[in-house]
C-alpha positions as CSV (number, residue, x, y, z in Angstrom):
1,X,-14.7,31.2,4.2
2,X,-12.7,32.8,6.9
3,X,-9.2,34.3,6.9
4,X,-6.8,33.4,4.0
5,X,-3.1,33.5,3.3
6,X,-1.9,36.8,1.9
7,X,-3.5,37.0,-1.6
8,X,-3.9,33.2,-1.5
9,X,-0.2,32.7,-1.8
10,X,1.5,30.2,0.5
11,X,3.8,31.6,3.1
12,X,7.4,30.4,3.5
13,X,6.4,28.4,6.6
14,X,3.5,26.8,4.8
15,X,5.8,25.7,2.0
16,X,8.4,24.0,4.2
17,X,6.6,20.7,4.4
18,X,6.6,20.5,0.6
19,X,10.3,21.1,0.1
20,X,11.6,17.6,0.5
21,X,8.8,15.8,-1.4
22,X,9.0,18.4,-4.2
23,X,12.8,17.8,-4.5
24,X,12.1,14.2,-5.3
25,X,8.8,14.3,-7.2
26,X,9.6,17.2,-9.6
27,X,12.8,15.8,-11.2
28,X,11.3,12.3,-11.2
29,X,8.3,13.4,-13.1
30,X,10.3,15.4,-15.6
31,X,12.5,12.4,-16.2
32,X,9.7,9.9,-16.6
33,X,7.3,11.9,-18.9
34,X,7.1,14.9,-21.1
35,X,4.7,17.3,-19.5
36,X,2.3,19.8,-21.2
37,X,0.1,22.0,-19.0
38,X,-2.4,24.2,-20.8
39,X,-4.3,27.2,-19.4
40,X,-2.7,27.2,-16.0
41,X,-3.5,30.9,-15.8
42,X,-7.1,29.8,-15.1
43,X,-6.1,28.4,-11.7
44,X,-7.5,30.8,-9.0
45,X,-4.8,32.2,-6.6
46,X,-7.0,32.2,-3.5
47,X,-8.4,28.8,-2.6
48,X,-10.0,26.6,-5.2
49,X,-11.2,23.0,-5.8
50,X,-9.7,21.2,-8.7
51,X,-11.8,18.3,-10.0
52,X,-9.7,16.0,-12.1
53,X,-10.3,12.8,-14.0
54,X,-8.5,9.8,-12.6
55,X,-6.6,7.6,-15.1
56,X,-3.6,6.2,-13.3
57,X,-2.5,5.6,-9.7
58,X,0.5,7.8,-10.4
59,X,-1.5,10.8,-11.7
60,X,-1.8,12.5,-8.3
61,X,1.9,13.1,-8.4
62,X,1.6,14.6,-11.9
63,X,-1.3,16.9,-10.8
64,X,0.5,17.9,-7.6
65,X,3.6,18.8,-9.7
66,X,1.5,21.0,-12.0
67,X,-0.2,22.8,-9.1
68,X,3.0,23.3,-7.1
69,X,4.8,24.7,-10.1
70,X,2.2,27.5,-10.3
71,X,3.2,28.7,-6.8
72,X,0.2,27.0,-5.1
73,X,0.0,24.3,-2.4
74,X,-1.8,21.2,-3.6
75,X,-3.9,19.4,-1.0
76,X,-5.1,16.1,-2.3
77,X,-8.0,14.2,-0.9
78,X,-6.8,10.6,-1.0
79,X,-7.9,7.2,0.3
80,X,-7.0,6.7,4.0
81,X,-5.3,3.4,3.3
82,X,-2.2,5.3,2.0
83,X,-1.6,6.6,5.5
84,X,-0.8,3.1,6.6
85,X,2.4,3.0,4.5
86,X,5.2,4.3,6.9
87,X,7.4,6.4,4.6
88,X,4.5,7.6,2.6
89,X,2.6,8.6,5.7
90,X,5.2,11.1,6.7
91,X,5.2,12.7,3.2
92,X,1.4,12.9,3.3
93,X,1.3,14.5,6.7
94,X,4.1,17.0,5.8
95,X,2.1,18.2,2.8
96,X,-1.2,18.3,4.6
97,X,-3.0,15.8,2.4
98,X,-6.5,14.8,3.5
99,X,-7.4,11.1,4.2
100,X,-10.8,10.0,3.1
101,X,-12.4,7.0,4.7
102,X,-14.4,5.2,2.0
103,X,-17.0,3.9,4.5
104,X,-17.0,5.8,7.8
105,X,-15.8,9.4,7.4
106,X,-18.3,11.3,9.4
107,X,-17.6,14.5,7.3
108,X,-14.1,14.8,8.7
109,X,-12.5,15.0,5.3
110,X,-14.9,17.7,4.1
111,X,-14.2,19.7,7.3
112,X,-10.4,19.4,6.7
113,X,-11.0,20.5,3.1
114,X,-13.0,23.6,4.2
115,X,-10.1,24.6,6.5
116,X,-7.6,24.1,3.7
117,X,-9.6,26.3,1.4
118,X,-10.0,29.0,4.0
119,X,-6.2,29.2,4.2
120,X,-5.9,29.6,0.4
121,X,-4.8,26.1,-0.5
122,X,-5.8,24.2,-3.6
123,X,-7.9,21.1,-3.0
124,X,-7.4,18.4,-5.6
125,X,-10.4,16.0,-5.8
126,X,-10.9,12.9,-7.9
127,X,-14.8,12.9,-8.2
128,X,-14.9,9.4,-9.6
129,X,-13.4,8.1,-6.3
130,X,-11.0,5.7,-8.0
131,X,-9.2,5.2,-11.3
132,X,-11.8,5.1,-14.1
133,X,-13.1,1.7,-15.0
134,X,-14.4,2.9,-18.3
135,X,-13.0,0.4,-20.9
136,X,-11.8,3.3,-23.1
137,X,-10.5,5.5,-20.3
138,X,-13.2,8.2,-20.3
139,X,-14.4,9.8,-17.0
140,X,-17.1,7.7,-15.4
141,X,-19.9,8.5,-13.0
142,X,-18.9,10.6,-10.0
143,X,-19.7,11.3,-6.4
144,X,-21.2,14.6,-5.3
145,X,-18.6,15.6,-2.6
146,X,-16.8,18.1,-4.7
147,X,-19.9,20.0,-5.6
148,X,-21.1,19.9,-2.0
149,X,-17.8,21.4,-0.9
150,X,-18.0,24.1,-3.5
151,X,-21.6,25.0,-2.6
152,X,-20.8,25.1,1.2
153,X,-17.7,27.2,0.9
154,X,-18.3,29.3,-2.2
155,X,-14.9,28.2,-3.6
156,X,-14.5,28.0,-7.4
157,X,-14.8,24.5,-8.7
158,X,-12.3,24.2,-11.6
159,X,-12.4,21.2,-13.9
160,X,-9.1,19.7,-15.1
161,X,-8.7,17.1,-17.8
162,X,-5.7,14.9,-18.2
163,X,-4.5,12.3,-20.7
164,X,-1.3,10.4,-21.3
165,X,0.0,9.7,-17.8
166,X,-1.8,6.3,-17.9
167,X,0.8,5.1,-20.4
168,X,3.4,5.4,-17.7
169,X,1.5,3.4,-15.2
170,X,-1.5,1.7,-16.8
171,X,-4.2,0.5,-14.3
172,X,-4.1,-2.0,-12.6
173,X,-0.4,-2.5,-13.3
174,X,2.1,-1.9,-10.5
175,X,5.1,-1.5,-12.9
176,X,6.2,1.7,-14.5
177,X,6.6,1.7,-18.3
178,X,8.9,4.7,-19.0
179,X,9.7,3.6,-22.5
180,X,8.7,4.8,-25.0
181,X,8.5,8.1,-23.1
182,X,5.0,9.4,-23.1
183,X,3.6,12.9,-22.9
184,X,1.3,13.7,-19.9
185,X,-1.0,16.5,-20.9
186,X,-3.3,18.6,-18.6
187,X,-5.8,21.2,-19.5
188,X,-7.4,23.6,-17.0
189,X,-11.0,24.6,-17.7
190,X,-13.1,27.6,-16.6
191,X,-14.9,27.3,-13.2
192,X,-18.1,25.3,-13.3
193,X,-21.1,27.6,-13.1
194,X,-23.0,26.8,-9.9
195,X,-24.5,30.2,-9.3
196,X,-28.1,29.1,-9.8
197,X,-27.6,26.2,-7.3
198,X,-26.1,28.2,-4.4
199,X,-29.4,29.6,-3.1
200,X,-31.3,26.3,-3.4
201,X,-31.6,23.7,-0.6
202,X,-28.7,21.2,-0.8
203,X,-30.8,18.3,-1.8
204,X,-29.6,15.2,-3.7
205,X,-31.1,16.5,-7.0
206,X,-29.1,19.8,-6.7
207,X,-25.9,18.0,-5.9
208,X,-26.4,15.7,-8.9
209,X,-27.1,18.6,-11.2
210,X,-23.9,20.3,-10.2
211,X,-22.0,17.0,-10.4
212,X,-23.3,16.3,-13.9
213,X,-22.1,19.8,-15.0
214,X,-18.7,19.2,-13.5
215,X,-18.2,15.8,-15.2
216,X,-19.5,17.2,-18.5
217,X,-16.8,19.9,-18.2
218,X,-14.0,17.4,-17.3
219,X,-15.1,15.1,-20.1
220,X,-15.0,17.9,-22.7
221,X,-11.5,18.8,-21.6
222,X,-10.4,15.1,-22.0
223,X,-12.0,15.0,-25.4
224,X,-10.1,18.0,-26.5
225,X,-6.8,16.4,-25.3
226,X,-7.6,13.1,-27.0
227,X,-8.7,14.8,-30.2
228,X,-11.9,12.8,-30.4
229,X,-15.5,13.1,-29.2
230,X,-16.6,11.5,-26.0
231,X,-19.0,8.6,-26.2
232,X,-22.7,9.2,-25.3
233,X,-23.4,8.5,-21.7
234,X,-21.0,7.8,-18.8
235,X,-19.7,4.5,-17.5
236,X,-21.2,3.4,-14.2
237,X,-19.0,0.9,-12.3
238,X,-22.0,-0.3,-10.3
239,X,-23.9,-1.5,-13.4
240,X,-20.8,-2.2,-15.5
241,X,-22.2,-0.3,-18.5
242,X,-22.5,3.2,-20.0
243,X,-25.5,4.9,-18.5
244,X,-27.5,7.7,-20.2
245,X,-26.6,6.6,-23.7
246,X,-29.5,6.1,-26.1
247,X,-29.9,2.4,-27.0
């Protein structure tokens, strides 16, 4: 994966772009929600891909806060439309976030992610591509980009489940609901086992196998946080129904 930062830790220079955004985001998140982070010791210190379920348009801030507080630099792959917002664009550029074109990307976002991993950064990926459309808020079907990146770079693919932050900003609402104050919980899982897939040709079937493992791991973490079993199958926004469930 090329040269990395010393022991995967961000240098003083690398952290500078995060200082101003962190000074705003950290106290704001602490004021808006109670935060519980579990098993953060499982976060690799030397470049990793975090695959997280997407339940609210504000949850990237919550996830970035968790990662940053572990002494790591979060690099989020986010929709390119956000770079059109003037003030937000400066913050995204300063913190080295990666724009993803939904239609024509040409692999630019994956190349940027590879470079970030090589320098020891933590890439935050939302494999579903958007806030879940599952009527009950469970993780839905996912794209294969996170697994492709993990197989290409050898970086660990770490599942993260979250629950609760959607009460602060329910989708598709644009208004915060800080009362009653909710608890935003996150649980970090063990890296997804992709060892048996690394030597195989990177065909669609291989990527789908790895992606199913990743989403199973994320869903299990969410089920643990919710204290209830996940439903059979996974919501597919293309069909508007839960696929893979026995009828």
